[in-house]
C-alpha positions, 0 to 999 in steps of 0.5 A: 480334224478334217473339218479343221483343215478344210476351214484352214484351206478355205480361209487362206485364199479368202484372206489373200484376196481381202489383204491385197492392200492390208499387209506388211512383212515381218521384222526380219525382212524390214531389218534387211531393208533398213541396214546400210553398207559402207560405200561411196567414193574410194577416198570416203571408204578408204578413211572408214567413212569418217569424213563428215566433219572434214567434208569436201567429198561427194559421199558426205552428201548422204551422211552430213550434207554440210560436207558439200559446203566445203567444196571450192571448185566444181567436181564430177566423179564416178566409182566402180569395183568388185565385191567378193564374199570370203568362203562364198560359193555360187548358188543359182544367181548368186556368185562369190564375186560380183562387179559393182557400180557404186557411185556417180555424181557432180558438185557445182560450186558457186561463189557467194560474196568474198568468202562464201559459197553456195554449192549444188550437188547430185549423187547416186550411190549404192547404199545397200548391196544385197549380193550374198550367198548364205549356206547353213547345214546341221543335224536336227536336234531331237528330230525337230523339223519345219513340219513339226513347227507347223503342227505345233503352230496349228495346235496353238491356233485352235480353240477347245472345240478344235476350230481354227482361231485365226488364219492370219497366224498361219504362214505360207510355209504352214500352208505348204506343210499341210500337204506333208502332215495331213495323212489320207488313205488309199481312197483319199479319205482323211485319216489323221494329222502328224508331224515327221521327224528330221535327221538334218537340214540344209539351206542355200540362199542367194541374195541379189540386188541393191538399194540405190540412193539418189541425193540432191543437195544444197549447201554453203558456208558463212565466212568459212566458219559455218557450213550448212547443208540439206539433202533430199534423197530418193531410194530405189529398192531391188531385192531378190532372195532365192532359197532351197531348204531341205530336210532328210526325214525319218519315216517308214514311208519310202516316199517320205524320206526327203522334203524340199522347199523352194522360195523366190521372194522379190521386193521392189519400190521407192522411198525418200528421206531428208538429211540436214547437217552443220559443220563449225570451226569454233576457233577462227585460227584453227582448222579444227571443226565439229559437225552434227547431222540428222537423217529423217526416217526413209519412208518406203512404199514397197511391193512384195511377192513370192513363189514358194513350193514344197517337193518330195523326192519325186514331184512338187506337192504344192505351190503358193504364188502371191501377186505383188502386195503393197506395204509401207516401211519407215526406217529409224531416225539417225543422229550423228556427231563428228570431229575433223582436224587437219595439220598443215596440208599433209595430214587429215584426221576424222572421227564420227559417231552415229546412233539409230534405234532400229526398235522404232522401225515401223512396218505399216499396212496400207488401209485404203486409197483415195483420189486427191483432187488437189494434184490429181494423184491417187494416194493411200493411208496406212496404219502401223501393225501393232503386233509386229511393232511390239515384236520389232521392239522386242527383237531389234535395238539401238545401233552405235556406229563409230568411224575413224580415219586418217589421210596422209599426203606423201607429197602434193600428188600422192595420199595414203589413207587408213580407216576403221568402221564399227557397227554394233548389233542390230538384233538383241540376244535371243531374238526370234522370228516369231511366226505365231503372231496375229499379224499379216507379217505372219501370213506373208512369211514364205520361209521360216529361217532367220539370222541374228547378225552380231557386230560388224568390223570394217578395216579400210585402206586407200591411196590417191593420185592427183594429175592436175585436174584429174584424180584417181583414188583406190580403196580396199575394204574388209568386212567381218561379221558373224551371226547365229542362223536358225532354220525356224523359231527356236524359242516361244518368244524373244524374251522367253527361254522356253522352246516352242511347244504345244499339247497334242490331242493325246495330252502330250507336250510336243516341242521343237528345238533348233540350235544355232549354226554360226554363219559369216558375212566376210567380204573384200571390196575394191573400189576405184574412183575417177574424178575431174575438178573444174 
């Protein structure tokens, strides 16, 4: 056994050096970066986002670009507010309530002929707000522990001669646990390797940061019957997750009754996408209209880094620091169909359906760089990680989004709004964060926990006031989402009912079971939008 751990310790730094340009995170990290919130102007949010056919709101620049073609006058607007986590708490940099700057943009409407317009638009909005504090605690099932999982992973990663098969299948969390499960005598000589049972666990994590989207739009209309638009988007990622995970251990050693893991994980980078859409009025005398739109994958180039350490009740035992490593992420295509109708000048009705298949999300490793003589820039090539790709297909699924909204004008200067927004689950039932894969996504994993979030329900309401060329809009959004949290892998694979297990050196089967803990992501959001039409 001593030879095994010496080899494992030597392999890790060697792999890190070689893998600087050949890594990618795992499925669950990619899913967090691919998801989007309902955010934008107060009018858009107040109607549940169901404005893709109604248009004439700057937030449609990022959903159905043709909606910008319905503007008849130029406009500038900005949105801000607060987001509060229900039942949340303060942990490190994470707070229950946070101020948020959500949107700023401008539309320039120019007439083209007697009935046509060509419009130009720019808008920034926060497509993803990561601010969230996750807390979970439970008793350990049959003494299961994170270090026991490392012990099982080790057994499953050895050949018949007791040699490590592939160091890529050992996560950073496993490397830290070697300090706990490797046993030495008073003279520093290796004795044995064994896991330690746990009584319970506690996790607290503060997510902070956001994804900011900068959209540039060209749109217009033909005879007020056909509206076309295209948007080029640039996204900036600012993600940070700090966590403290601890276990109370069952041990005869008084110096080994508690273990704590601290992790600070950062992801930064940029991406771009293209969105195209159209709106039609099929009947010339009717305001009823329908629309379609499509979003290309967002093609991200990102950097990931972390500082992770393991502690007992007296001191830090070991720390792993990874320098920024680059990878690529391509999110799924998105398709939308939308309906809109107005009744006179008092009532507007909207409905939208979107579909995006997250099982097609593509985490890519950068393989090499080259200098492009044509434009004088360094570029790189990337390849899909086939192992992680197969895992993504087993873990994620197609997502259906339904938006319904209405606006009623009490008089020409006051409007009230209601909306509902539903998003089906991204994660398949029984999905697991598999850290036994032969993938660089395993090598980069500095934590073992994961959450399978279920469907999302959003209820919205709003009111708008018009003062000549100025308008003030207010909106409220309540989001309800639940999920199943696991401290570590609870099944062998996403499509298996067997617990993760292995046969030890005495021929006994060792398993590690983890039951789900129900967690919530319920939020209240208030948004105010100030706009000026000219």
